N, C-alpha and C positions, 0 to 999 in steps of 0.2 A: 757521329751520328751518319749513319748508311745516304748514300744516294740513291732515288725513284731510280734511276736506274740496275742498282749494286740492289735493292735490297727487288724490284723486278728479278733479277737471278736469283734469287738465291727463295723465294717464294716457286720461283717457278720450278726451280729441283726439286723443291721440297712437296712440290706436285709429281714430279717424279717420280718422289721415294714411296707416296702417299698410293699414287695405281700401282707400283711395280711391284709392294707387299700385301697389296686388294689382286692383284693379279695370283700370284704365289697361291693366295686364300683362299679365292676364286674358284682357282684351279685345281686344289687339293679335293673343295667341296667338289667338283661334278666329277670326281671320280664315283661316289652315290648319289648321284641327280644328270637331270638330266641338263645341260651346259643355257637352253635357254629358262628352263624354270629356274636356276641359280641369279639368275641374272634380271629376271622378274622379282621374286622375292627380296635379291640383296641389295635392287635395288627399294624396294617398302620400307628398309628398314634404310636405306640411309633419307627417303623423304623426312620419317618420320624426325629421324634426328638432324633436316631440316627444318621440322615445325615446331621438334623447342629449340634453336635455337635463335629463331623469329619471338617464341617466347619470351622466352629471358632476354632480349638484344632488345627488345621490339620496335625492328625496322618495319618505317612507317612501308604502305602499299603501296607503290612504284606509276611511274603514268602505262599506260595498257601497251603501248610503244614498247616498253620491256617487261613485258612478261613473254610478250607476241615475238619477240629476239629471244625470250628464254624456250616459247612452245615451239619453236625451228628450231631452239640448238637441241630439243630432248628426238628428233626428228634426225637433227641427221646423224646422230651418238647412235639411234636403234636401226636407221639404214647401214653405219659405220662398223655397228656389232652384230649385224642380221650377215651383211658379206663378208664380214671377218670369219663366222663362226660355217659357217654355209661353206667359208675358205680353207678349213682347216681339215673341213670335215671328209670334201669334196681333194682335196691336192697333200701337198705333206707341209706338217705345219713347221719345220726346218728351211720349210722358202715361204711359203704365204706370211708364220707370223713379219721373221723382218722384211718381208716387201712388202709390208703393208703398213707396217711402222718408218719406215722409209715413205714411203707413200701417203701418209700424213702429215710426217714435218716438209715434204716440199711443197704440197698444196699450202699450207700453215704458211713456209715462206715467203711462193708467189703470190698473194693476199696479203701479207704484208709489207710487200714491194711497193704493188699495187696502188696500196691507200695511203702507204707512209712513206715511200721511193726507200730509193739501195743504202744498207746499211754499211757503214765504219768498215773497210777493206779486210781489216785482225776479221772483223767476225763475221762476213762472210764464208772467212777459210775455215773460223769456228766453224758454221752452217755444214759444211763440207766433212771436219773431222766426225759433226756428230753422225751425220749419216753412216757415213762409212763405222762409226765404233755401237752403232744399233744393228748391223748388218750386221756386225762380227759379235757382236753377246746373244746373237737371236738366232743365226743360223748355226743349225743343226747338221746339217749334210753338208758332203763336198764341197768344193768354190768350181768342180767342172759340172757341174748339174743346171743341167738349160731350164726354165721357165716354160713351164704351159700354158695356153690358150687361157685353160679358167684362173687355173696361178693368177696369172695376169690379171685376169679379167675381172676376179674377186677380188684380190689388193689394190684394184683399179677404186675399185668403187667403197671398198671399206675405208681408203683414203679415206679420195672423195669426200664420204660424210664425217668423216672423225673430221678435214677440216672444214668442215659447214661447221661444225656443234666449236671448232674451233674458232672460227671469223665472229660467230652467235657470239658466243660470249664477254668479246671481245669489246663488242656493242652496246654492251650494260653499262650503267654508272654507276660512280665511285661512291654515292649511297643508295645505291642498290643491290647490293651485293645478291644477299639470301630466295629474293621474292623471286627473281629471273630464275633459278637454281632451284626453287618446289615447281616451277612451269614446265622446268625443262625432264626432270623427271618423272613427275604426273604424263607427258606428254607424252613419251619416250618409254612409261610403263605400259598406257593406253595402245602406242603397238605393238610393243613383245607379247601382253595379252590377246590381240586379236591374230598375233599369228600364232600359238600358244592355243587358244580355240579355236582355228580356222582347220589347226593337226591335229583336235583332241584332245591334245596335254595340260589341258586348262585344270591342272589335281595339285590337287597340295603336296609338297617338300616334303622328303619320307624322313628322316629324326634324325641320318644319318648327317656329323659331322654342323650341323645349325650354326653353331659357333664357327664354323670359319664362315656361312653366309654373310654372317649378321657383319664377320667380322671385315669380309670384301664390301659392304656396300656402306660398310662407315667410311673403313680408306678414300675407296673414290669419290663418296662423297667429300672427303675434304682438300683430297686430292680436284676434288673439279670447283673449290673453295678457293683455293692455295692459286687456281689455274689462274681462277677469275682476276683477284688483287696483283698478281703476275700483269696481265693485260694490261688493268688496270695504266701500273704505274713505272712501264715499257714499253716495248715496242711487239707487235704482236708475232715476228717472225723470230724474236728473240728469246721470246716466252716462251713460245709453239715448240722449237730446234730444242730448247732446255729441256720443256716435260719430257720432251720422246725422247730422251733420254734413259726412260723408267725399267728398263730391263737392267740396268747397274742392279737394283733394289731386289727385282728377282729372279737374278742368278747369285746374291751374295745367301738369302734367304735357303734356297733351295740348298747353295754348296752349308749353311750353319748348321738345319734341319733335319734335311735329307741327305745330309753327308753326300752328294750328288758332284762329282769331278768335274772342275774345271776345268775345260780345256788350252790350251797356250795361244789357238784362236780369242776366247774371252778374255783370258786374262791379256793381252790385246787388244780387243774395245775395251775392256776397261780402263786400259791405261791410256786408249786413241777418247773416251769419252772424258776423261780428266785434262788431257789437252785441250780434246770439248771448251769446257765450262771455263780456262787459263782466255782462249785468243777470243771468245767470244763477252768474257769483262773486263775486254782491253779495252 
């Protein structure tokens, strides 16, 4: 029987695998559809999945406070998504993507330490290795590229938004997981829909690659559920650091299905990610 801490790490890495595969599917879908439109419709599909699970599992409606934490998590997720994709559009993807992931992991780590105290020294080493792994896996540019103020600003906002998302999910009750996730999805969808409406882009998604949009929504929802379970069973910072390794599955899927070459830097990232998991688990 696995301990609660081991289960938390297992669920955290499961969320990383799900989120990374969802990012791969969503990124593939955006080649023929607008980014925000893909996010909105993938979230609609993810919400339908959550509602279906609620009907099957019969999770009782929780206290209003837990729904409030869910709605706040949705707002944080929306802020993170908007900042991230705006940064990707205005800056260099090879800089913004890994920097946002590192900022997210750092924000969750600091919040976890504030709420729960310092983790074990080996886990702190694992946190550092995890952030290095994320950068190595995601960064496409050379090591000497300077980060611009615009890239740094959007990455920080993305990190704060996603850090808020992680922190709010950590406040869920172990008996109330699905309902708060539904509240998070609904609030996030409203925010994204309003942004699209303001920009005059609130239209139906194109028929291209709708299957990948659906898959992105399903995988993102599964990842959220795994992370909620991980944060309930273990420390927030541990769950967040392990979950931040989501580029692992994105890189591997791109290699398997798109035949993208894995660079030496990314191989180093994969090995560093494995080292981080070992350190965090000890």
